[in-house]
FIGU-511748 format. One line per 2 residues: their letters; for each residue x, y, z of C-alpha. Coordinates in pm, 1 decimal, decimal comma. Example, Ala and Ser with C-alpha at 12.3 -4.5 7.8 and 13.67 -1.06 7.14 Angstrom:
// FIGU-511748
AS> 1230,0:-450,0:780,0 ~ 1367,0:-106,0:714,0 .
This chain:
// FIGU-511748
MI> 1626,3:-1779,6:-2567,8 ~ 1703,2:-1923,3:-2222,4 .
YI> 1951,6:-2212,1:-2200,6 ~ 1954,3:-2246,0:-1823,2 .
GE> 1879,9:-2619,3:-1819,1 ~ 2157,7:-2701,2:-2062,9 .
NI> 2398,7:-2475,1:-1873,0 ~ 2319,4:-2630,9:-1534,5 .
KR> 2389,5:-2971,3:-1681,9 ~ 2713,9:-2852,0:-1844,5 .
FR> 2842,3:-2670,8:-1531,7 ~ 2755,0:-2969,4:-1313,2 .
RE> 2937,4:-3217,3:-1535,3 ~ 3241,0:-2992,2:-1575,5 .
RE> 3272,0:-2989,0:-1195,8 ~ 3198,4:-3362,1:-1168,9 .
LT> 2900,9:-3305,1:-941,6 ~ 2583,2:-3511,8:-914,0 .
QE> 2227,1:-3386,1:-943,4 ~ 2182,4:-3486,7:-579,0 .
TL> 2464,1:-3252,5:-470,8 ~ 2303,0:-2950,6:-634,6 .
AD> 1959,6:-3057,1:-509,8 ~ 2084,3:-3082,2:-150,0 .
FL> 2242,2:-2736,9:-174,2 ~ 1917,1:-2582,8:-295,5 .
GV> 1685,1:-2786,5:-75,1 ~ 1497,1:-2943,3:-367,9 .
TF> 1464,5:-3299,4:-500,0 ~ 1711,1:-3436,2:-751,9 .
QS> 1408,7:-3501,2:-976,9 ~ 1358,4:-3123,4:-993,9 .
VS> 1717,2:-3075,1:-1105,2 ~ 1671,9:-3352,3:-1360,8 .
KW> 1365,6:-3178,2:-1506,0 ~ 1555,6:-2849,6:-1533,3 .
ER> 1838,0:-3016,4:-1721,3 ~ 1594,0:-3185,5:-1960,2 .
GE> 1417,0:-2854,5:-2024,6 ~ 1086,7:-2976,9:-1883,3 .
SY> 1070,8:-2693,9:-1628,0 ~ 1270,1:-2395,4:-1503,5 .
PD> 1405,1:-2320,6:-1155,4 ~ 1209,4:-2068,9:-948,5 .
IT> 1361,2:-1720,3:-992,0 ~ 1459,0:-1710,2:-625,2 .
FL> 1691,5:-2011,1:-682,7 ~ 1894,2:-1843,4:-956,7 .
PA> 2128,8:-1640,4:-734,0 ~ 2207,0:-1954,6:-533,1 .
IA> 2265,7:-2164,1:-847,8 ~ 2498,5:-1898,3:-991,8 .
AF> 2684,8:-1880,3:-659,4 ~ 2703,9:-2261,3:-641,2 .
FD> 2875,5:-2282,7:-980,7 ~ 3063,3:-1952,4:-931,6 .
VS> 2935,0:-1807,8:-1260,3 ~ 2756,3:-1488,0:-1361,5 .
YD> 2386,4:-1471,3:-1438,1 ~ 2468,6:-1423,1:-1805,0 .
EL> 2675,0:-1741,8:-1809,6 ~ 2405,4:-1932,8:-1624,3 .
LG> 2119,3:-1811,2:-1843,7 ~ 2309,7:-1804,3:-2171,7 .
FD> 2191,4:-1461,3:-2281,8 ~ 2346,4:-1252,7:-2553,1 .
ET> 2461,5:-946,4:-2354,8 ~ 2366,3:-680,1:-2610,8 .
FK> 2020,4:-822,9:-2671,9 ~ 1968,5:-874,7:-2300,2 .
EK> 2047,1:-517,5:-2198,9 ~ 1837,7:-368,2:-2477,2 .
KI> 1537,5:-579,1:-2382,1 ~ 1577,6:-506,0:-2009,8 .
QE> 1589,8:-131,9:-2078,9 ~ 1271,0:-164,5:-2284,3 .
YI> 1096,9:-325,8:-1987,8 ~ 1228,0:-58,8:-1748,0 .
SE> 1117,2:219,7:-1983,7 ~ 771,0:65,8:-2007,0 .
YN> 757,9:41,2:-1629,1 ~ 857,1:407,6:-1590,4 .
DM> 596,0:525,3:-1840,6 ~ 306,4:312,1:-1717,9 .
RL> 372,4:241,7:-1349,2 ~ 116,2:488,5:-1214,4 .
KD> -128,2:467,0:-1503,2 ~ -219,1:100,2:-1523,4 .
SP> -61,8:-108,1:-1249,1 ~ -238,2:-438,8:-1343,3 .
YV> -93,9:-409,9:-1695,8 ~ 251,3:-321,8:-1565,8 .
YE> 229,3:-610,0:-1318,6 ~ 173,1:-850,6:-1608,0 .
RM> 462,6:-696,3:-1801,5 ~ 698,5:-719,9:-1506,8 .
SK> 586,6:-1079,2:-1451,1 ~ 688,4:-1152,7:-1809,7 .
AV> 1014,5:-962,1:-1764,8 ~ 1134,3:-1160,2:-1461,9 .
KE> 1049,1:-1486,6:-1634,7 ~ 1250,8:-1379,6:-1936,2 .
FP> 1540,5:-1236,4:-1732,7 ~ 1507,9:-1404,7:-1392,9 .
GD> 1849,7:-1303,1:-1263,7 ~ 1823,5:-927,4:-1313,3 .
FR> 1748,1:-750,8:-986,3 ~ 1650,5:-428,2:-1165,5 .
LI> 1349,3:-613,4:-1299,1 ~ 1291,7:-822,1:-987,9 .
VR> 1253,1:-516,6:-760,7 ~ 1011,8:-358,5:-1007,5 .
YL> 812,7:-680,2:-1017,9 ~ 808,1:-676,2:-636,4 .
EM> 667,0:-322,6:-638,9 ~ 395,3:-413,3:-889,1 .
LI> 311,6:-732,4:-699,3 ~ 257,9:-536,7:-378,1 .
ST> 71,4:-243,2:-534,9 ~ -156,0:-469,0:-741,9 .
KS> -222,5:-752,9:-499,8 ~ -243,3:-565,6:-168,4 .
NI> -501,3:-301,9:-253,4 ~ -784,0:-208,2:-22,5 .
NS> -1021,5:-477,9:-148,4 ~ -778,5:-770,1:-155,6 .
DS> -649,5:-1022,2:97,0 ~ -296,1:-884,0:121,6 .
EL> -166,8:-1183,7:316,8 ~ -214,0:-1409,0:12,7 .
IL> 107,5:-1274,5:-140,0 ~ 306,4:-1274,1:187,0 .
EE> 508,8:-1585,7:105,2 ~ 601,5:-1464,8:-243,3 .
VE> 689,6:-1114,9:-119,3 ~ 916,8:-1249,8:154,2 .
KI> 1079,2:-1499,1:-82,3 ~ 1165,8:-1232,9:-340,1 .
YG> 1279,0:-990,2:-70,4 ~ 1503,2:-1252,7:87,7 .
SI> 1666,9:-1321,2:-247,1 ~ 1734,5:-950,8:-308,0 .
IR> 1880,9:-894,9:38,5 ~ 2095,8:-1206,2:22,7 .
YC> 2230,8:-1186,2:-331,4 ~ 2190,0:-835,5:-473,5 .
TN> 2497,9:-613,1:-436,6 ~ 2328,5:-289,5:-547,6 .
DT> 2244,4:-90,5:-232,2 ~ 1985,3:123,1:-411,1 .
IR> 1788,5:-186,6:-511,1 ~ 1829,3:-338,7:-166,1 .
MW> 1694,5:-24,9:6,0 ~ 1417,8:3,1:-252,7 .
AK> 1309,4:-352,4:-173,0 ~ 1335,1:-285,3:200,1 .
RL> 1112,1:22,5:170,4 ~ 855,7:-167,7:-38,9 .
VC> 834,2:-457,3:205,0 ~ 831,2:-225,0:504,8 .
MY> 526,3:-44,9:364,5 ~ 369,6:-378,9:271,0 .
YN> 398,4:-495,5:633,3 ~ 249,1:-163,0:737,9 .
TL> -49,6:-231,6:511,2 ~ -87,6:-577,2:666,5 .
CY> -74,3:-417,4:1010,4 ~ -365,4:-185,4:928,1 .
KT> -572,6:-453,4:757,2 ~ -517,3:-746,2:994,5 .
KK> -444,1:-565,0:1324,6 ~ -173,5:-825,6:1390,9 .
EK> 105,7:-698,4:1615,7 ~ 370,4:-910,0:1438,7 .
YT> 348,2:-688,2:1130,6 ~ 393,0:-375,3:1340,4 .
EK> 709,0:-525,7:1485,1 ~ 839,4:-628,4:1141,2 .
TR> 779,6:-275,0:1010,8 ~ 951,8:-119,4:1311,2 .
EM> 1259,1:-342,8:1284,1 ~ 1296,8:-289,8:910,2 .
AK> 1268,3:88,0:946,5 ~ 1546,5:83,8:1207,3 .
EM> 1775,1:-93,4:958,9 ~ 1736,8:176,1:693,9 .
PK> 1974,3:475,3:658,5 ~ 1899,0:803,6:832,9 .
MT> 1819,1:1104,9:615,5 ~ 2168,9:1243,3:670,4 .
DS> 2313,6:916,6:535,1 ~ 2112,8:931,5:212,3 .
GD> 2273,3:947,2:-129,2 ~ 2084,5:1269,9:-205,2 .
YI> 2251,2:1448,8:84,2 ~ 2598,9:1297,3:41,1 .
MT> 2602,0:1412,5:-324,1 ~ 2574,4:1772,9:-201,6 .
II> 2892,5:1759,8:6,5 ~ 3134,8:1559,6:-206,3 .
NL> 3376,9:1719,1:-452,4 ~ 3186,1:1716,8:-783,1 .
PD> 3222,7:1935,2:-1094,4 ~ 3032,5:2263,0:-1052,9 .
EE> 2727,9:2184,3:-1268,6 ~ 2692,0:1832,9:-1129,4 .
HY> 2715,6:1965,9:-773,5 ~ 2459,3:2237,6:-849,7 .
EA> 2209,1:1982,6:-982,5 ~ 2276,9:1745,9:-691,4 .
CN> 2188,7:2027,1:-449,5 ~ 1870,3:2104,5:-643,1 .
EA> 1762,1:1741,2:-640,4 ~ 1832,0:1711,1:-268,9 .
LE> 1645,2:2033,0:-190,6 ~ 1337,4:1919,9:-384,9 .
NE> 1333,8:1583,5:-210,6 ~ 1389,8:1743,0:130,0 .
ML> 1099,3:1983,8:78,8 ~ 872,6:1698,0:-26,2 .
LL> 981,9:1489,9:273,3 ~ 923,3:1786,6:502,2 .
MS> 567,3:1830,7:376,0 ~ 498,8:1457,5:402,4 .
TV> 645,1:1433,7:752,9 ~ 441,4:1726,2:884,4 .
SN> 130,6:1574,2:728,1 ~ 209,0:1235,9:884,3 .
KI> 246,1:1404,4:1221,6 ~ -62,4:1623,5:1232,9 .
YY> -308,9:1383,0:1069,5 ~ -193,2:1057,9:1232,1 .
KK> -483,8:902,5:1425,0 ~ -653,5:1244,0:1451,6 .
KF> -466,2:1347,3:1766,7 ~ -503,6:1720,9:1701,1 .
SS> -796,5:1958,9:1672,0 ~ -906,6:2104,7:1338,4 .
EY> -777,8:2443,1:1457,8 ~ -429,1:2301,5:1516,6 .
EI> -430,5:2118,9:1181,7 ~ -529,7:2442,2:1006,0 .
EA> -249,9:2647,6:1161,2 ~ 16,0:2381,1:1105,2 .
TE> -88,7:2329,0:741,6 ~ -95,7:2703,7:670,1 .
RV> 255,7:2742,4:810,2 ~ 389,7:2460,9:593,2 .
IK> 221,9:2609,8:285,2 ~ 376,7:2951,0:356,0 .
MV> 718,2:2791,1:392,6 ~ 688,7:2610,3:57,3 .
ET> 554,0:2925,3:-111,2 ~ 858,6:3115,6:16,4 .
FY> 1092,9:2847,9:-116,5 ~ 918,3:2824,4:-455,8 .
DD> 850,0:3197,7:-494,6 ~ 769,4:3163,7:-867,6 .
GN> 456,7:2954,6:-807,1 ~ 609,1:2640,8:-961,7 .
YG> 610,3:2402,7:-665,1 ~ 799,0:2124,1:-841,2 .
KC> 787,2:1789,3:-666,9 ~ 578,0:1947,9:-390,1 .
YR> 303,4:2053,8:-631,2 ~ 71,6:1758,6:-572,6 .
SM> 121,3:1780,2:-195,1 ~ 43,6:2153,4:-205,4 .
IY> -280,2:2088,7:-394,9 ~ -385,5:1831,7:-135,7 .
AW> -287,2:2074,4:143,6 ~ -510,2:2351,2:5,6 .
GD> -791,9:2099,9:-20,2 ~ -735,8:1985,5:337,3 .
LG> -754,3:2346,1:455,3 ~ -1087,4:2387,7:280,4 .
RH> -1215,1:2072,8:450,2 ~ -1091,1:2180,8:794,3 .
YF> -1238,4:2529,5:767,5 ~ -1572,7:2374,1:678,2 .
ET> -1546,4:2152,1:988,1 ~ -1494,2:2461,4:1204,7 .
GN> -1795,2:2635,2:1052,9 ~ -1604,6:2891,7:845,6 .
EA> -1763,6:2833,6:505,3 ~ -1615,1:3148,8:351,0 .
KA> -1260,3:3029,0:422,2 ~ -1355,2:2678,0:312,3 .
LE> -1465,1:2808,1:-27,7 ~ -1150,8:3022,3:-54,6 .
YL> -915,3:2727,0:-10,2 ~ -1123,1:2483,9:-214,5 .
EK> -1111,1:2732,9:-501,1 ~ -734,2:2773,7:-454,3 .
CA> -699,5:2394,4:-462,7 ~ -908,9:2364,8:-780,0 .
TE> -727,6:2650,1:-955,5 ~ -383,0:2505,0:-880,0 .
AK> -494,1:2155,8:-983,2 ~ -608,2:2298,2:-1317,2 .
KH> -280,6:2488,8:-1351,9 ~ -71,6:2180,9:-1273,7 .
DG> -260,0:1961,5:-1521,7 ~ -201,0:2219,8:-1793,5 .
MP> 173,8:2247,5:-1737,1 ~ 410,9:2093,8:-1994,1 .
EE> 598,7:1778,0:-1901,0 ~ 907,6:1984,8:-1818,2 .
TE> 920,8:2337,4:-1673,7 ~ 1216,4:2543,7:-1559,8 .
HG> 1207,5:2693,3:-1212,3 ~ 1239,4:3069,9:-1175,5 .
SL> 1254,8:3090,6:-795,6 ~ 1556,5:3236,4:-618,7 .
IM> 1685,4:2906,8:-478,5 ~ 1577,3:2668,0:-757,2 .
KG> 1633,4:2897,5:-1057,9 ~ 1727,4:2702,4:-1369,0 .
HV> 1635,5:2360,2:-1229,1 ~ 1389,8:2161,5:-1441,5 .
YK> 1077,3:2010,3:-1287,1 ~ 961,9:1693,0:-1465,0 .
KT> 600,8:1603,0:-1396,2 ~ 538,6:1246,4:-1280,5 .
KY> 291,5:1056,6:-1495,6 ~ -22,1:945,1:-1313,4 .
GK> -333,2:765,8:-1428,5 ~ -574,7:1037,9:-1315,8 .
TM> -528,8:1411,4:-1349,2 ~ -515,4:1624,1:-1035,6 .
CE> -850,1:1777,3:-1137,1 ~ -1007,9:1431,2:-1146,4 .
RM> -857,7:1340,6:-811,8 ~ -965,1:1658,4:-635,5 .
KN> -1314,6:1653,0:-784,4 ~ -1358,6:1307,6:-633,8 .
HF> -1227,7:1431,9:-296,8 ~ -1455,4:1736,5:-299,4 .
EN> -1766,2:1538,0:-387,5 ~ -1704,1:1209,7:-203,4 .
SY> -1411,2:1208,1:41,6 ~ -1445,3:1539,8:224,7 .
NL> -1722,4:1551,6:484,7 ~ -1901,1:1845,7:326,0 .
SE> -2275,1:1882,6:378,8 ~ -2514,2:1825,8:90,7 .
EF> -2643,0:2179,5:133,4 ~ -2289,0:2317,5:99,1 .
KK> -2221,1:2102,5:-207,7 ~ -2540,1:2228,9:-373,3 .
SE> -2443,6:2592,7:-326,9 ~ -2370,4:2807,2:-631,2 .
EF> -2016,7:2885,7:-506,8 ~ -1926,6:2519,5:-461,1 .
RR> -2069,8:2417,9:-800,3 ~ -1864,5:2697,1:-961,2 .
II> -1550,4:2549,2:-802,1 ~ -1643,0:2202,2:-928,1 .
GI> -1675,0:2360,3:-1272,0 ~ -1306,6:2458,6:-1255,8 .
LE> -1217,4:2092,8:-1213,2 ~ -1435,5:1964,7:-1497,7 .
């Protein structure tokens, strides 16, 4: 149960302060403070860090939570978020909304709520600017009061990508500038925690796993960066895109020589599909079918893998790949791409070879 109103009243009286003093500090009316103290309403979550700072108390003291119960409940919310985040974002959004109301001072929950707010309310069919004020208010609170750098950078990345979405949807230059400035404030890859963990003096096993984690993330970033370069605004020919994509695939196949592509698996499946699409665009239907079949076969293989698999490749041997949980299977995703997203002709899609490939995905 939350006792914030009673605690505000108690802290204020202990310090011999008036409601007007607290109200002036927060930029609200003294009537608002009065309602909080009487339990008729609660302060907005973005006020809580300021109220705690004003009275020089912890969130736990301000909210009156039992610490053991609080942590257990927070971990339950985080576990639910981890399990359901990519399966049912509207549901998780509602759960995170409930979580931040129940524990309004916990930034672990607040940043997760921010992610669900952005992913749920700024989709392709929505007016993304409607949540702008709330997004900026929550972000400002995290940046100003949160001392956990991981959460701060997480929030910065979320809002940076949100501004980028607004830029695409509204064509307003101000969002491009906001995105650019925020990106400049973020650490370079060589300053990341993943990389630093590989060079500090850790026990052998911990260092070994840190290197594996960094290598997986670096490979995924490499694939994503190349993709962002060659497909951005269609600056390159299909022939160039084919050669660049094939080179990246060969590099990843060399790194993961056991055929378990770990965190890069989904990106590899999309890459094979892209090659099939590009070869079709250049008129090479035989190559198109070859790569579309490779894409379908690997999607089927990935969907059938257990939740955890151990790598057998030279560099990653012994490291465990944990599949991320998504709402749709890779077969479902690629079937939709093959049939609807790729610009394949109706004649090609009616061919016996193409229908056989679709059968792999069904």
